[in-house]
C-alpha positions as CSV (number, residue, x, y, z in Angstrom):
1,M,108.3,90.3,126.8
2,T,105.1,89.3,128.6
3,I,101.0,90.2,128.2
4,G,101.2,92.2,131.1
5,T,103.7,94.5,129.8
6,T,101.9,95.4,126.3
7,L,99.4,97.6,128.0
8,S,99.1,100.0,125.7
9,P,96.6,102.7,124.4
10,A,96.2,100.2,121.8
11,R,94.5,98.1,124.0
12,D,92.7,100.0,126.4
13,F,90.7,100.9,122.8
14,A,90.1,97.8,121.5
15,L,88.9,96.2,125.1
16,A,86.3,99.2,125.2
17,A,85.5,98.8,121.6
18,H,84.5,95.7,122.2
19,H,83.4,95.6,125.6
20,G,80.1,93.5,126.1
21,Q,80.9,91.4,122.9
22,R,81.4,88.0,123.0
23,Y,83.8,85.1,121.8
24,G,81.9,82.1,121.7
25,E,81.5,81.5,125.3
26,H,84.0,84.3,126.3
27,P,84.3,87.9,126.6
28,Y,85.6,88.8,123.5
29,F,89.2,89.8,125.6
30,V,90.0,86.5,125.8
31,H,90.6,86.5,121.7
32,L,92.2,89.3,122.1
33,E,94.8,88.4,125.1
34,A,95.2,84.8,122.8
35,V,96.3,86.3,119.6
36,V,98.8,88.7,121.3
37,Q,99.9,85.8,123.3
38,V,100.7,84.1,120.0
39,L,102.8,87.0,118.9
40,L,104.4,87.1,122.1
41,D,105.3,83.0,121.8
42,A,107.0,83.6,118.3
43,G,109.5,85.9,119.8
44,C,107.6,88.8,118.7
45,D,108.8,92.0,120.6
46,E,108.0,94.5,118.2
47,Q,105.4,96.6,119.8
48,G,103.4,98.3,116.3
49,L,102.5,94.2,115.7
50,I,101.6,93.8,119.4
51,S,99.2,97.0,119.4
52,A,97.9,95.8,116.2
53,A,96.8,92.9,117.8
54,W,95.3,94.0,120.5
55,L,93.7,96.0,117.9
56,H,92.9,93.3,114.9
57,D,89.1,93.1,114.5
58,V,87.6,97.3,115.7
59,L,87.6,98.0,112.0
60,E,85.6,95.1,111.3
61,D,83.7,93.4,114.6
62,T,83.0,97.3,116.3
63,D,81.3,100.8,115.1
64,A,85.3,101.7,115.3
65,T,86.6,103.4,112.2
66,Q,90.3,104.5,111.1
67,A,89.5,108.3,112.0
68,D,88.7,107.0,115.7
69,L,92.0,105.3,116.4
70,L,93.8,108.2,114.3
71,R,91.9,110.6,117.2
72,T,93.1,108.5,120.0
73,G,96.9,109.3,118.8
74,L,97.3,105.9,117.0
75,S,100.0,106.2,114.6
76,P,99.2,106.2,111.0
77,H,101.2,102.8,110.1
78,L,100.1,101.0,113.1
79,I,96.3,102.0,111.9
80,D,97.4,100.5,108.5
81,L,98.5,97.5,110.2
82,V,94.9,97.1,111.6
83,H,93.2,98.0,107.7
84,A,95.2,95.1,106.3
85,C,93.6,92.6,108.7
86,T,89.8,93.6,108.1
87,G,87.8,92.7,105.6
88,V,85.3,93.9,103.9
89,G,82.6,91.8,101.8
90,V,78.7,90.0,102.2
91,N,80.5,87.0,103.2
92,R,83.7,85.3,104.1
93,R,85.0,84.5,100.9
94,Q,84.8,88.5,100.0
95,R,86.2,89.6,103.8
96,N,89.1,87.0,102.8
97,A,89.8,88.1,99.2
98,C,89.5,91.7,100.8
99,I,92.1,90.8,103.4
100,A,94.1,88.7,101.0
101,E,95.1,92.0,98.7
102,R,95.0,94.5,101.7
103,L,97.8,91.8,102.7
104,R,99.6,91.6,99.5
105,R,100.0,95.6,99.9
106,L,101.5,95.6,103.4
107,P,102.9,92.4,103.8
108,A,104.1,93.7,107.5
109,A,100.8,93.0,108.3
110,I,101.2,89.2,108.0
111,P,102.4,88.3,111.8
112,V,99.2,89.5,113.1
113,K,97.4,87.6,110.8
114,L,98.6,84.9,111.2
115,A,98.2,85.0,114.7
116,D,94.7,85.7,114.7
117,R,93.9,82.5,112.3
118,I,96.4,80.7,115.0
119,A,94.5,81.7,118.1
120,N,90.8,81.3,115.8
121,V,92.1,77.6,114.9
122,E,93.1,76.8,118.9
123,A,90.1,78.0,120.0
124,R,87.8,76.1,118.1
125,L,90.3,72.9,118.2
126,A,89.8,73.5,122.6
127,D,86.2,73.6,121.9
128,G,85.2,71.0,119.1
129,D,83.7,73.6,117.2
130,S,82.5,72.3,113.8
131,R,84.3,75.3,112.3
132,I,87.2,74.1,112.2
133,A,86.6,72.5,109.0
134,M,86.3,75.9,107.5
135,Y,89.9,76.6,108.4
136,R,91.0,73.3,107.1
137,R,89.5,74.0,103.8
138,E,91.1,77.5,103.6
139,H,94.2,76.5,104.8
140,A,96.6,75.9,101.2
141,D,95.2,79.6,100.5
142,F,95.6,81.0,103.0
143,R,99.3,79.4,104.0
144,A,100.0,80.4,100.4
145,L,99.3,83.9,100.9
146,C,101.4,84.1,104.3
147,V,104.6,82.8,102.5
148,S,104.0,85.3,99.7
149,C,104.1,87.8,102.3
150,I,106.5,86.5,104.3
151,E,108.8,86.7,101.2
152,A,107.9,90.0,100.9
153,L,109.5,91.0,104.3
154,A,112.9,92.0,104.6
155,P,115.1,89.0,106.3
156,A,115.6,90.7,110.2
157,S,111.5,90.7,109.9
158,T,111.1,86.8,108.8
159,G,111.6,85.2,112.0
160,V,108.1,85.5,113.8
161,A,106.5,85.4,110.9
162,H,108.1,81.5,109.8
163,R,107.5,80.6,113.6
164,L,104.3,81.4,113.6
165,L,103.5,79.9,109.7
166,A,105.1,76.7,111.1
167,R,102.6,77.1,114.5
168,L,99.8,77.1,112.0
169,D,101.0,74.1,109.9
170,S,101.5,72.1,113.3
171,L,97.4,72.5,114.0
172,F,96.5,71.2,110.2
173,H,99.4,68.6,110.7
174,T,101.2,69.9,107.5
175,T,104.6,71.1,106.8
176,S,106.0,73.4,104.3
């Protein structure tokens, strides 16, 4: 599967919702495409996860609501995946705690959150962005969350998640 074959209502909704937003120096869609590409690179062919990757920031970074997603005909399970990747809180610590709680309740969303983290870290490394230090500090706790979520997945679903975690570890030069 290639990124060109992942065109979907989820992609269309995400692009419209993020219209005009920036991801650093780039239009926001660059980040969304990077997250989808990370999933594809890991061998993900599950359309629900790919759709969730397109949508992973709409509830957090736009005015879109779960009801808006439902009205577009997106499945409740897809919306749950997106919701699990969405942090609510007044600061990063609270948002991360919110996401961790939601991922523990829906571990099927962990590949999307891993792909998002990888795309963020790779972008920070490529740009020489000082925020890489924040991701480095968070890595041990984030990794522990990922491992616990992966352990809760059905065996047939763990391969992509393990490949994603290995890629993230390699960015910080750590191993399991």
